[in-house]
C-alpha positions as a printed Julia matrix, in Angstrom:
293×3 Matrix{Float64}:
 -13.04   -9.5    11.63
 -16.04   -9.27    9.28
 -16.21  -11.79    6.46
 -16.55   -8.97    3.93
 -13.15   -7.43    4.73
 -11.01  -10.17    3.09
 -13.43  -10.18    0.14
 -13.12   -6.43   -0.36
  -9.34   -6.51    0.01
  -8.97   -9.37   -2.47
 -11.25   -7.63   -4.96
  -9.22   -4.45   -4.59
  -5.94   -6.31   -5.05
  -7.32   -8.13   -8.11
  -8.37   -4.83   -9.67
  -4.9    -3.46   -8.91
  -3.31   -6.44  -10.67
  -5.74   -6.03  -13.56
  -4.6    -2.49  -14.31
  -0.88   -3.2   -13.83
  -0.51   -2.84  -17.59
  -1.07    0.92  -17.33
   1.91    1.94  -15.13
   4.11   -0.54  -16.99
   3.35    0.96  -20.36
   3.68    4.49  -18.95
   7.11    3.7   -17.52
   8.16    2.04  -20.76
   7.08    5.17  -22.64
   9.72    7.07  -20.62
  12.36    4.94  -22.33
  12.77    2.24  -19.66
  12.79   -1.27  -21.1
  11.26   -4.26  -19.35
  14.33   -5.87  -17.79
  15.9    -2.71  -16.28
  12.43   -1.71  -15.08
  12.01   -5.09  -13.4
  15.49   -4.9   -11.87
  14.84   -1.57  -10.14
  11.21   -2.22   -9.14
  11.86   -5.66   -7.7
  15.23   -4.57   -6.33
  13.38   -2.05   -4.16
  11.06   -4.81   -3.0
  14.03   -7.07   -2.23
  15.56   -4.39   -0.01
  12.42   -4.65    2.12
  11.93   -8.43    2.09
  15.41   -9.96    2.04
  16.42   -8.67    5.5
  13.25  -10.28    6.88
  14.15  -13.56    5.18
  17.71  -13.46    6.51
  16.72  -12.55   10.07
  14.29  -15.47   10.21
  16.54  -17.99    8.47
  16.09  -20.5    11.32
  12.48  -20.92   10.21
  13.52  -22.19    6.78
  16.74  -24.05    7.61
  16.81  -27.25    5.57
  14.28  -25.83    3.09
  16.67  -23.56    1.22
  16.53  -25.62   -1.99
  12.75  -25.27   -2.09
  13.03  -21.51   -1.58
  15.55  -21.43   -4.42
  13.13  -23.29   -6.7
  10.38  -20.82   -5.75
  12.77  -17.94   -6.47
  13.52  -19.29   -9.95
   9.96  -20.21  -10.96
   8.23  -17.27   -9.27
  10.97  -14.88  -10.32
  10.7   -15.92  -13.96
   6.89  -15.71  -13.81
   7.03  -12.09  -12.62
   9.74  -11.14  -15.1
   7.92  -12.75  -18.02
   4.6   -11.21  -16.97
   6.14   -7.73  -16.8
   7.77   -8.05  -20.23
   4.67   -9.56  -21.84
   2.53   -6.72  -20.49
   4.92   -4.08  -21.83
   5.51   -5.51  -25.29
   2.34   -7.47  -25.96
  -1.37   -6.81  -26.27
  -2.76   -6.64  -22.75
  -5.94   -8.57  -23.51
  -4.14  -11.45  -25.21
  -1.45  -11.61  -22.52
  -3.97  -11.71  -19.67
  -6.23  -14.27  -21.31
  -3.31  -16.56  -22.15
  -1.93  -16.14  -18.64
  -5.29  -17.43  -17.39
  -4.47  -20.85  -18.8
  -3.05  -21.11  -15.27
  -5.77  -23.61  -14.17
  -4.67  -25.98  -16.96
  -1.05  -26.01  -15.83
  -2.14  -26.24  -12.19
  -4.36  -29.25  -12.87
  -1.74  -31.06  -14.95
   1.05  -30.22  -12.51
  -1.08  -31.37   -9.57
  -1.75  -34.65  -11.35
   1.85  -35.43  -12.31
   3.74  -34.03   -9.31
   1.28  -34.2    -6.41
  -0.8   -37.18   -7.54
  -4.07  -35.23   -7.55
  -7.09  -36.75   -9.27
  -8.5   -35.22  -12.47
 -12.27  -35.62  -12.3
 -14.81  -34.84  -15.03
 -15.12  -31.16  -14.05
 -11.36  -30.64  -14.15
 -11.11  -32.51  -17.46
 -13.78  -30.24  -18.93
 -11.97  -27.14  -17.63
  -8.71  -28.26  -19.24
 -10.43  -28.96  -22.58
 -12.23  -25.6   -22.58
  -9.08  -23.66  -21.69
  -6.93  -25.36  -24.32
  -9.61  -24.86  -26.94
  -9.87  -21.2   -26.01
  -6.1   -20.76  -26.22
  -6.05  -22.34  -29.68
  -8.68  -19.86  -30.88
  -6.83  -16.85  -29.44
  -3.5   -17.91  -30.89
  -4.94  -18.18  -34.39
  -6.35  -21.69  -34.69
  -4.34  -24.12  -36.8
  -1.62  -21.49  -37.33
  -0.71  -21.89  -33.66
  -0.02  -25.58  -34.29
   2.45  -24.56  -37.0
   4.43  -22.52  -34.49
   3.28  -19.09  -35.69
   3.05  -17.52  -32.22
   4.22  -14.01  -31.31
   6.95  -13.88  -28.66
   4.87  -11.89  -26.13
   2.25  -14.66  -26.4
   4.97  -17.21  -25.66
   6.03  -15.15  -22.65
   2.43  -15.13  -21.4
   2.12  -18.9   -21.82
   5.46  -19.66  -20.15
   4.66  -17.16  -17.4
   1.47  -19.07  -16.56
   3.36  -22.37  -16.54
   6.06  -21.0   -14.23
   3.49  -19.45  -11.91
   1.59  -22.74  -11.75
   4.83  -24.52  -10.81
   5.46  -21.85   -8.19
   1.97  -22.44   -6.77
   2.58  -26.19   -6.62
   5.71  -25.56   -4.53
   3.72  -23.19   -2.29
   1.19  -25.98   -1.68
   3.75  -28.77   -1.35
   5.85  -26.95    1.29
   3.18  -26.02    3.83
   5.79  -25.9     6.61
   7.41  -22.84    5.06
   5.83  -19.53    6.15
   3.98  -17.8     3.31
   5.95  -14.58    3.9
   9.2   -16.46    3.28
   7.91  -17.98    0.04
   6.66  -14.6    -1.2
  10.0   -12.99   -0.32
  11.85  -15.68   -2.27
   9.54  -15.3    -5.28
   9.82  -11.52   -5.54
  13.55  -11.44   -4.74
  14.09  -14.16   -7.33
  12.66  -11.83   -9.95
  15.25   -9.22   -8.99
  18.03  -11.83   -9.2
  17.02  -13.01  -12.68
  16.69   -9.43  -13.93
  20.14   -8.63  -12.53
  21.7   -11.53  -14.45
  20.01  -10.42  -17.69
  21.16   -6.82  -17.2
  24.75   -7.94  -16.53
  24.82   -9.95  -19.78
  23.28   -6.93  -21.54
  20.12   -8.53  -22.88
  18.67   -5.01  -22.94
  20.6    -1.72  -22.78
  20.53    0.33  -19.61
  18.34    3.37  -20.33
  19.61    6.92  -20.03
  16.71    8.54  -18.22
  16.38   11.16  -15.5
  16.68   10.2   -11.83
  13.09   11.14  -11.11
  11.95    8.57  -13.7
  13.63    5.87  -11.63
  11.81    7.19   -8.57
   8.55    6.35  -10.34
   9.85    2.82  -10.95
  10.69    2.4    -7.27
   7.25    3.68   -6.29
   5.7     1.22   -8.74
   7.58   -1.63   -7.05
   6.88   -0.66   -3.45
   3.54    1.06   -3.82
   1.95   -1.16   -6.44
   3.49   -4.63   -6.69
   4.4    -5.1    -3.02
   1.06   -3.75   -1.8
  -0.94   -5.83   -4.29
   1.03   -8.95   -3.38
   0.67   -8.42    0.37
  -3.06   -7.7     0.06
  -3.62  -10.79   -2.07
  -1.68  -13.09    0.23
  -3.4   -11.75    3.35
  -6.86  -12.06    1.83
  -6.44  -15.6     0.48
  -5.32  -16.83    3.91
  -8.66  -15.6     5.33
 -10.88  -17.0     2.56
 -11.86  -20.48    1.41
  -9.7   -21.42   -1.59
 -12.47  -21.79   -4.16
 -14.08  -18.49   -3.23
 -10.74  -16.73   -3.45
 -10.15  -18.22   -6.9
 -13.46  -16.84   -8.13
 -12.67  -13.36   -6.79
  -9.19  -13.35   -8.33
 -10.8   -13.74  -11.77
 -11.69  -10.04  -11.38
  -8.05   -9.45  -12.37
  -8.71  -10.85  -15.84
 -12.02   -8.99  -16.2
 -10.45   -5.69  -15.11
  -7.5    -6.05  -17.48
  -9.69   -6.84  -20.49
 -12.22   -4.07  -19.82
  -9.65   -1.34  -19.06
  -7.39   -2.29  -21.98
 -10.33   -2.08  -24.38
 -11.76    1.13  -22.9
  -8.56    3.06  -22.23
  -5.85    1.2   -24.15
  -7.66    1.14  -27.49
  -7.36   -2.65  -27.8
  -9.9    -4.78  -29.63
 -10.67   -8.47  -29.87
 -12.05  -10.32  -32.85
 -15.11  -12.53  -32.49
 -12.85  -15.6   -32.49
 -10.64  -14.15  -29.76
 -13.69  -13.21  -27.69
 -14.95  -16.79  -27.95
 -11.54  -18.11  -26.94
 -11.42  -15.73  -23.97
 -14.91  -16.8   -22.89
 -13.85  -20.47  -22.96
 -10.78  -19.76  -20.81
 -12.86  -17.69  -18.39
 -15.38  -20.54  -18.15
 -12.56  -22.98  -17.41
 -11.25  -20.73  -14.62
 -14.74  -20.5   -13.09
 -15.25  -24.28  -13.28
 -11.93  -24.95  -11.56
 -12.62  -22.33   -8.88
 -16.12  -23.67   -8.2
 -14.73  -27.18   -8.0
 -12.37  -25.94   -5.26
 -15.34  -24.56   -3.33
 -17.25  -27.84   -3.6
 -14.21  -29.83   -2.47
 -13.83  -27.72    0.66
 -17.55  -28.06    1.45
 -17.34  -31.85    1.17
 -14.29  -31.88    3.46
 -16.11  -29.71    6.01
 -19.15  -32.0     6.0
 -17.11  -35.19    6.33
C-alpha cells in the first residue's frame, strides 16, 4: 500500500464531512425536520451494522457497558451535529465544534491522567478565547447564546468523551465501537420521535429514499473511510488532515451558502484553527519521540 492512499482517502472523507451541511439543508427544505431525518438515515445505517455487532458479540462480551456509553455519547454527538447543521449557521457550528481539542485535552487530563504541557495549555487558551469571540464576547458570559451554538458546543463535548472511550477501550474492535456510536444515534432519535419532540413529516416516499441514501451513501461511507484511513496514519498527521473538514465547511458555506463572518468571528475562528493545529502537531511530535526512544 502506498503512503499516499490513506492520505488521499482521509482528505476525501474530510471534504465529504465538510460539505455535509448541504444535503442536510436540502433534505430539511423538503419538510423533513432534524430528528425524523436522523432516525431514518441512521436507522438505515443500523440495519447494516447491528447484525455485524450481534454476530460478533463474543468479541465484546464483558464490554457491553462501554459500548453502551459509546452509543449514548457518540449517538448524541451525531444527533446534535445534524440538528445544529440544519438549524444553525454552518460556519459558526463547525468552528464551535472544533473546540474538540479543548474537551479532549481536559478530558484526557481528568479521566486518563494525561499531562497538559505548555503547548496543550496554549492550545486550550487559544481555542477558548476564539470561542468567546465567536459567541459574542462578554455577552456569551451572560448566557446569551443561540441554541444551535449550544448544540455545537455540547456536540463537541460528547464527541470528545466518545473519543476518550475509544482510546480507553483498545481491546474493543474499532468496527464494534463505530457500530455502537452510529446505532446509538438511531436509538436516541427513536426515543425523541416517540415522545414527539418533533412532528413526523408528511412527505412523499421518494423523499425518504433520499434520506436513506444520505445515511448509507454519505454518512456510512464517510465514517468508514475516515476510520480506515486513521488506522493507517500516524495520529498527529491524521489530525492535521482532518482539519480540512473545518476548512471545507467554512469555504463552501461562504461561497455557496451565502454565509458571512464578521472580523471578530474570523479572528475567533483563526484562534480555534490555530489551537487545532497546535494540538495535532503536538501529537506528531509525541509519536516521533516514542519512535526514537
